[in-house]
C-alpha positions as CSV (number, residue, x, y, z in Angstrom):
1,M,6.4,6.9,15.4
2,P,4.5,5.1,17.9
3,R,5.5,1.5,19.1
4,T,2.0,0.3,17.8
5,S,2.1,2.0,14.5
6,R,1.7,-0.2,11.3
7,F,4.5,2.1,9.7
8,N,8.0,1.2,10.4
9,N,8.9,5.0,10.0
10,M,7.8,8.5,8.8
11,E,8.8,8.1,5.5
12,S,6.6,4.9,5.0
13,A,3.7,7.1,6.6
14,S,4.5,10.0,4.8
15,A,4.4,8.2,1.3
16,F,1.0,6.7,2.6
17,L,-0.7,9.8,3.7
18,T,0.4,12.0,0.4
19,E,-1.2,9.7,-2.0
20,L,-4.4,10.5,-0.8
21,Y,-5.7,12.9,-3.7
22,T,-9.2,12.0,-3.4
23,A,-12.3,11.7,-1.0
24,F,-15.2,9.3,-1.9
25,G,-18.8,9.6,-0.8
26,A,-21.5,7.4,-0.1
27,K,-22.9,5.2,-3.3
28,R,-26.0,6.7,-4.5
29,S,-29.3,4.5,-5.6
30,D,-28.1,5.3,-9.4
31,G,-24.8,3.6,-8.7
32,R,-22.5,6.6,-9.0
33,V,-20.4,7.9,-6.3
34,E,-19.6,11.5,-4.9
35,V,-16.0,12.2,-5.9
36,V,-13.8,15.1,-4.7
37,R,-10.0,15.5,-6.0
38,L,-7.4,17.5,-4.4
39,A,-4.6,19.3,-5.9
40,R,-2.0,20.4,-3.5
41,G,1.9,21.4,-3.2
42,P,4.6,19.4,-0.9
43,W,3.6,18.1,1.9
44,R,5.8,17.9,5.1
45,S,4.3,16.4,8.5
46,K,5.5,15.0,11.7
47,V,4.1,13.0,14.4
48,A,2.2,14.6,16.9
49,E,1.5,13.2,20.6
50,H,-1.8,11.7,20.9
51,R,-4.1,13.4,23.2
52,V,-7.2,11.6,24.2
53,G,-10.0,13.1,21.0
54,V,-12.7,12.9,19.6
55,Y,-12.7,10.9,16.2
56,E,-16.0,11.0,14.6
57,A,-15.4,9.9,11.2
58,M,-13.9,6.9,13.0
59,Q,-16.2,6.3,15.5
60,S,-19.7,7.3,14.4
61,G,-20.3,4.2,12.4
62,L,-21.3,6.5,9.5
63,L,-18.0,5.9,7.4
64,F,-16.7,2.9,9.0
65,S,-17.9,0.0,11.6
66,R,-15.5,-0.1,14.6
67,S,-13.9,-3.0,13.5
68,Q,-12.7,-1.0,10.0
69,A,-10.9,1.6,11.1
70,E,-8.7,2.4,14.3
71,L,-6.4,4.9,15.1
72,D,-2.7,4.8,13.9
73,S,-1.0,7.9,14.6
74,V,-1.6,11.6,14.8
75,F,-0.1,13.7,12.3
76,V,0.7,17.7,11.9
77,A,1.1,19.5,8.6
78,V,1.2,22.8,8.4
79,N,1.3,25.5,5.3
80,V,0.4,23.0,2.5
81,P,-0.9,24.5,-0.3
82,Y,-4.1,22.8,-1.5
83,R,-7.2,23.3,-3.5
84,W,-10.4,21.2,-3.3
85,N,-11.9,20.7,-6.9
86,R,-15.4,20.7,-7.6
87,L,-17.8,17.9,-6.3
88,G,-18.2,15.3,-9.2
89,L,-20.2,11.9,-9.4
90,E,-18.9,9.1,-11.0
91,R,-19.6,5.3,-11.9
92,P,-17.3,2.9,-10.2
93,T,-15.2,1.0,-12.5
94,P,-15.0,-2.9,-11.9
């Protein structure tokens, strides 16, 4: 792991990353949120060398402000069986 990473080791990073089964969109005017759930098989990843890149999701300001997201590490995962489920609209629970 890079010295600046918030993860102590690859195991803790993998545990965090592989629990991401749901993606959320913006809250709509009626209070519902776009939700997409992911079904996938085993995930094996490794740390990749960071090369200067463009990370629009983190830098555009559309999803996060610059103070809400920063690059921790770059990971590579290959041959991960997955399937995106249909987009749904849900009301957030308090």
